[in-house]
C-alpha positions in Angstrom: -119.0 67.1 -3.2 -120.2 70.7 -3.2 -120.3 73.3 0.1 -123.1 75.5 1.3 -122.1 79.2 2.2 -124.5 80.2 4.9 -124.7 83.7 6.5 -126.3 84.9 9.7 -128.6 87.7 8.1 -131.0 88.5 11.3 -129.3 89.2 14.9 -130.1 86.6 17.6 -132.2 89.0 20.2 -135.6 87.5 21.4 -134.8 84.0 19.3 -135.6 81.3 21.2 -132.8 79.3 23.1 -133.1 76.3 20.8 -132.6 78.3 17.5 -129.6 80.1 19.0 -128.2 76.5 19.7 -128.7 75.5 16.0 -127.2 78.9 15.1 -123.8 78.3 17.2 -123.8 74.9 15.9 -123.4 76.2 12.2 -120.7 78.3 13.4 -121.9 81.6 13.3 -121.7 84.1 16.0 -122.7 87.6 15.0 -124.8 89.3 12.4 -123.4 89.0 8.8 -120.8 86.5 9.9 -120.4 83.8 7.1 -119.3 80.0 7.2 -118.6 77.5 4.6 -119.9 74.0 5.8 -120.0 70.9 4.0 -123.3 70.2 2.4 -124.9 67.0 4.0 -128.4 66.3 5.0 -127.4 67.3 8.5 -126.6 70.6 7.7 -129.2 71.6 5.4 -131.7 70.1 8.2 -130.1 72.7 10.9 -130.4 75.7 7.9 -133.9 74.8 7.7 -134.6 75.1 11.3 -133.6 78.3 11.1 -134.0 79.4 7.6 -135.4 82.8 9.2 -132.4 83.8 10.4 -129.9 82.9 7.9 -129.3 82.8 4.0 -127.6 80.1 2.0 -126.1 79.0 -1.1 -124.1 76.4 -2.6 -120.1 77.2 -3.5 -117.6 75.5 -5.4 -115.6 75.6 -2.7 -113.8 72.2 -1.4 -115.8 71.3 2.0 -113.6 71.9 4.8 -111.9 69.2 6.3 -113.2 68.1 9.9 -111.2 67.9 12.9 -110.9 64.2 12.8 -109.3 64.4 9.2 -106.8 67.2 10.7 -105.8 65.6 13.9 -105.2 62.1 11.7 -103.1 64.4 9.3 -101.4 65.8 11.9 -100.5 62.6 13.6 -99.5 61.1 10.7 -97.1 63.8 9.5 -95.5 63.5 13.0 -94.5 59.8 12.2 -92.5 60.5 9.0 
């Protein structure tokens, strides 16, 4: 599975609250901040909603590990 690099290219001043929530959900905080996200339909839907605020491209980096997977790996390492 590929990953997507998302970059916030426009500020959030004057942007509707629901669009701000989507940008926050993508993990972007400030102008020019970037984030690598998994290539899923949910991520692409969020990007489509705020496409006028962000730029994105597919990258060959491995997708980030989710919170549940990190928690499971940490619990498994503690039992060894």
